N, C-alpha and C positions, 0 to 999 in steps of 0.2 A: 128363438130366434137369433140368427146371426150379433153378437153383441155391435153397433156401430162402433169406426173409430174409423174420425178420421187425421187428420194435421197441415198444419203449413205448415212451409218451405222456403222461407226470405234466403237472399243473396245476404252475406255479412261484406256487400262492398258500395256498402255509402248510409246516407245518414236514413237512419228509421223514417220507414213513408206509409202514408193515413192509411194507403191502399194495402198497408198489411195490419194497417190495426183495422182496418175492415175485416179483411179475410180473414181473421184472426176470432177477430167477435162472431159471427158467424160461426163459423165454425163451432167454437165454444158455445155457443147456442143451440144449435143443434147437438151433439156429443150431450149437453145436461139435457137437453129435453128428453132425448135418450136415453141419457142413460148410461151412456158409450166412455171411450177416451177419447180426449182431445192431445196431440202427440205436436211437440212442436219442432223440426228437421233443421242443419243448417245445411244449405248448401252450396258447399265453399268448394266447388270443383276448379273457379277459374281465379288459376292461380295464383295471376295479374296483381288483383283488381280482391281477393277477400284479405279485412282483413281480423287480429283479434284486434280488433280496439270496436270496430263494425259492432263483432261479433257482441260485445260486450251492453254494446248501445241497444240492440233488439231486447232484450235481457230490459233494460234499465225501459226500454219503454214501453214495452208491451206490460208494463208490472207499473206502472204510474198510470197505464190505464185499465188496474184493477184485472187482465188477462192470466190467470193460474193453467198451467197447462199439467199435463197428469205425467208423460215421460219428454226427456230431452236432454241434450246436452248434460246440463248443469244439476239434471237430476237423473241420469238416468233412468235403467226401466226393462224390457224383459229381448228389446230388438235388439239394446243394443248392440254399438257406438249409434250416435245419430247425425254424428257430423260427416258427411258425404266423401270427408277429405280419411278420414278415418278406413272406404269403406270399396275405396279403391281395386282388393284384389277379389273382391264381390264379384264390379262392372263385370273384369278382364273374363272372367272366367266363367259369367252371364254370357258373356258379347265372341265366348271359342264357340259355346254350345252353336249358338247357329251360323255362324261360320260349318264347322264340322258339319250341320246341317243341312248346309248349302241356304241357307234362309240370312245369310247374309255374306260382306266379298269384300275385298280389297281393293282401296282404290288408290291409284300410283295419279292422281291428277296432277300438276303443278299451277301452282297460281296464278301462269302466265294461261297454262291451258283452261284455267276455269276463266278467267277474265276474258275469253277470246268465245268461250261457251255463251259468258252472259249476255257479251256485244250478237252473236248469234239471234239468239233467243229473243230477244228484247227488238231486230232486225224482223224477228220474223214472228213476230207479235206470239213469242206463247209465255206461257205460265210462271215453267222449268227454265232455270240456266243448264244446267246443272247436263247431259246431254247419256248419262250411262256406256257415256264410252270401255269402261272396265267393269263393267254389268259381268259378263260372261269372257272373262280370260280361261287359260286351259292350266290348270298343275303347273305345266313346266314355266309359264311363262309368267304363275307368279315369282314361282321359287326363283329365277333366274332372275324379275328383280327384282325381289329379295338378296339377291346374294350380294348385286350390285350397289348394296345399301340404299335404294332411293325408297324416300320417304314413304306412308302411303298414310287413307285412316279408314276405318272399317264401316260401308252405309248399310243398311237397311233392306232387302231387294222386297219391292214394293209391286203390289198387284200394276201390271198395261193394262189392263184391261177390269171393266165392271165397277160399281159403287161401295162405296164404305157407308153403313148404315147403322146409325144408332141415339139412340132417346134420352136425350136429354132428360135431366127431372123437372127443369125450368122452361127449354126450349122447346119442347118435347119432340121430335121425329127430327135425325136429319138424316141429308144426305149429299155426301162428297162425291164428285166420281173418282178414281185414284189415278187420272191421268193429273188431273189438276196436286197432287199427292207427289213429292220427291222421293228419290231415293236417298231418307234425314244419315247422314253420318249416328254413328253410335261411337264408333272410340276415335279420340282425333289419336294426330303424329305425332302428340307428348305421351297418350297410351294411359290419357285421361279420360275419362268417358263424356259427353255434354248433357246436355242437361236430360233431354230426351229419358237414354236411356238408363242413366239411374231417377231419374224421375219414378218408371214404370218398372223398374228393380225393384224401387227401397217400397213404393206403393206395394207391393206383391206381397214380400215378405215381412213388410209391416202389415201385413193383411188390417188394410185398409180398406171397407167396405164405400165409403163415398169420398170423391173429391171435388169438394166447393173452392172456386177459383174462379176469377174473371172472366171478361166475358173477352178480353187479349189474349185466353188462351185456346176460345174456343177452334179456332183455326189447327191449333198443334194436334185437338182429337187423334182425326182419325190417323197422325202418327203415332199416336200413345197405342191405339186401336190396336191399327199391326203390329204392330211390336208386341203386343197382348197375344193374338192372335200366331207372333210367330213363335211360342211362348208355347204354350198351349196352357196359356192360363184364363181362369175366366179376369173379364177386370172386372173395378169395378163402376160403383154408379155416377154419372156424370153431375153435375149439377155449375152452371156458370152463371153467376151473380154479376148485374149489368155494374157498366163501368163506369169509375168516380167520373163524374167530368163538370171541370169552370162554369163559371156561368155566360161562357161564349160559346157553347156545346161543344166546346172542344176537348178532349182526353185530359183529367187534370195534369200539370205537366212545371214541373220547377223551374221553368224557362220562365212562366209566367202566375204561380202562384207558390207561395210559402207549401211546403207538401213534410215538411217532414214535424215529426210528431212534440220533439222538444219545439217546434217552437211555435204551438197549440201552447205546450207546458209553461213555456219563458213568460210567450205574452199578457199572462194571467186564467185562464181559462178553469175550470170545474171539473178534472178528470172523470168527472158523471154526467159534466153536460156534454161533456165533449164526446164522451163513451152515445149517452143517448142520441143524440145529435147523427152519427154514425148509422145507429141502427136504422135510421130513419133515410139511412141513403137507399133505396129500390125495395126497401121496406114496410108495410102499413096494417097496422094493431087496426085492430077490433073496430068501432066506433072512430077513427080515423085518431086514434087517442094518440096525441104525442109528448107529452111527457111520462117517464116512468124508467122506476128501475131492470137492470139486468135478473135482476131477477125476476120482476114479472113478463119478460118478455120472453125469459128462458121457459116460464111454465102453458103460456100462452102460444106459446111459437109454433107456426103450423108452415110450410117451407113452400102452398100453395099462396101465401099472400108478399112469394117476392114478385116485384117484376121483371117485363124484360127487358123494358127500353133505360138509357143511361142514365142514372142521380147525378142532377149538378147536387158539386160540393159549393151552399152558398154560406160562404163567412157573414152575413147580414142573416142567415137564417140562424146560427149558432152562435152569435152574439145575441141576438135574441133568447134563449134556447139560457143559455150562459146566464143574462138576467132572475132568469123564473126561478132556476136553481140558487141562484144570492140572494135573493126575496126571503124563499119558503124552505133555505135551506139553513143561512147563516143569518142567528139573529141581532138583533143588534148591536149592542153592547160585546158579539164576539170579531166581527167585520177587521175593525182594529187589527185585535190580532192576525186573522187572513190575512192582511193586507201585510202584515210583518213577515211573516209566512215569505209573502212572494218575492218581496222585492223591496223589503225598508228595516230590514235586519237586518243585527252588528254585521256580519259580515259582508254584507254588500253595500251598506252607509259604508264601510270607514278605505272598502277600495276605493270610493271615491276621491276621498280626502289628499289625496297628494294628487292630485289632478283641481284641484281647487285651493291648495292652502297659503300658496303665491296670489292666486288671485281676490280672492274675498274681500270685501275691504267691511260689508255687515251680514251678519246676516242671511240678510234678507235677503240678501241675492244670491242664497245655496241654490235654488229652482231655480231664476233665471239660466242658474250656468249647470244647472245639470238638468231641467224636466226631461231631455230628447228623454234617459236615462227609462224615465215612466210614461211616457208614450209610443201607445203602438204605431200613430198613421200623425207624421207627423205636418204640419201644415203649410207644404209647400204653397208660393206662388211666382210669379209668375219671374220678379227682377227677380229674386233669390237667385236662378237660375241664368239673369242675363247679365250680372258679373265677369264669366270666366269671357263676354266676346266671344261667344260660336252658338250653329245655327240648336236647337236644343235636338234635332233630331243627330248631328255631332257629338250630342254631351254624351246622350242613350245606345251610341257607340264606342264612348271610353270606357262609360258604365259598364256594359253586357265584358268587353276584355278587362275590366278588371276582375268581373267574377268569373271567368272564363285562367284568368292566370293563378288566379287565387285558390280556383277547385283543379289547376295545374298541381299545381305544393302542396295540393291535400295537408294547409293550414291556414287558420284565417285568424289568426297574429296578429300585432301590432308589428312586428319587426314582417310578417308574410305584404302586409299593406301599402308596409315605405317600400317594399322589395315590386310586388306586381305596380304598385303606381309610378316608378318611376321607367320602367320597363314599357308600359305605354305609352310614358311621355313617348319617352325615343320610340319606337315601333310605328304610331301614328304621326310623330317630328311635332312635338308640339309645344310649351313651356313644363315644368315642371310644376313652380313657385306659380308663375298667372293662373293657369291650363285648370290644371288636374288638381293642387290641392281645394280650390273656389269648391270644385264639384263638388269634390268628398263632405266640402264644409256644412254645405249647402241639401246632400246627400243622407249624412249621416245625423248631422247636427239640426239639419232645420235652421240654420245660422250662415252667418260669414264668417264669426269667430266664438271661441270659445274653449272651454280645454284642452288639453296636446287631446289632439285629431287623432291619432292611430291607437294612443291608450285606450284612450274613447272607444272603440274601437273593438278592441279586445275586450276589456268589459263588457260591452255592448256583445256578445256574443256571438257565434257564426249565423246563427238560424233568424236571430235577429234584425242581424248588419244583412243583411243575405236579403230579407224584409223588402228591408230601406233601398236598395240596390233596384227592388225591381217596379219598385211604390213609385223611384222617382224615376224609372225608364214608360211606365205605365205612364204616370202623370204629362211627361212630353209627348206623348204625342205613339208612344213603342213601337215595338219595333214585328215588321212584319215574319213572315217564315220565310219569302222570302233575300230578304232584308241580312238576314237574319245567319240566315244559308252562304251570301256572296260571303259577307262580312269573316265567318269563319275560314273559311279558303284563303281569305287575305289573312285574317289572322296567324295558321297555320304555315303562310311562307313567313312570319315576321316580318309584313310588308304592309303598310295601311296607310302611310304617309297621304295618297292619294284621296285617301275618305276626309281627309278634312283639310279646307277651304284656304290658302296661301295664304291668304289676309289675315286669314285666324289663326295663325301657328303662332 
């Protein structure tokens, strides 16, 4: 029997997502149950967004969850290198083989042409925007365009008729008409591979036997199978796990929920409870057992017990589970020790001293001033958010815009919040001191005055601070997708003055 080999391939383009831990866990469980190998591969071909620090955060986040891999960039292995940016020559060589065999072609479509094709397809009700106009150019025409220095991408020749039929180990038989699959781009104009090409080439060369990934990749599977067929390779077994959903039934999104693994670490959850919780997502143990160790699920694992519908990421369930672990795994005489490890350690407590040294009159005022550092859910009130004399909906616009600006700056520091909040005040045409500062105090500290705001923000940390913004937006009524989309367009134009009533600004 072929040795089981599975992988996860996160992109180092942001904070480590709970979905990464979710997929890593089930790949690890599957590999360990079958005595196979679990590989970590870094998909860093997005050169504009990939960062070394993000890659390092992937390692830290997975290790906090107790997830260990057999091969990876930090460990090496028989199929190194494990970073896609270090494997680009392999992708180009494999892509050239497809070009030579007539299975792929050079597409010279300009951005203007592609936009025109999308508009036409939209009017005709077609699923595909690209109309394949460069699919059958003659060698002479291709040479002429190249001689003129015209930019091109390489696309796969997807069958024009028939169906893609494949067996998903979880979903069963899946049939997709080839007419619904576009001629996917394999090599971008910068000569870097797309996810689709790199993913298939790496899985083949690394001898991956099972691809266990989220349901959102189901629509890409026909493209990948087409690539395997074009290369003449045997595809792996596909297993698509249920999507992680919020309690609203929508895909778990950082626009509405804390999704960084670091948030749950910093908010004081036990890693054992967090891991247990993630394994409950879309999977059921025999006798509906809910509390178990990673070793227990590895031993009992049966992929037939994976569900096909979305898995609800319910934080209330996580809270309950975490409490069970606190009660049953931490004796009372060790509880203070664990609390100290979390936030009441000397390093963290000393970081607060410069905030309160000139403000505190008695030791008894310490918690009055600093309680918000130790609370996950601030007790917001309507009176608190009435201070800026803005409509609650207008406050949600401002908070959302500050999140966008901080993300654009790729920095959640004291200086960044100061800069972002002043820029947002300018773009919305409101007074920074009278409007923005009360909003920020209410959101971050749950009070209208307290220790220095910007320094408090930085000490609180990016993930918990982001969660405060999201909680405040939710408390104030939330932002609909339509409103968020319209606001984003105004934000991108850097002109949102009409979003705040003139009398309030």
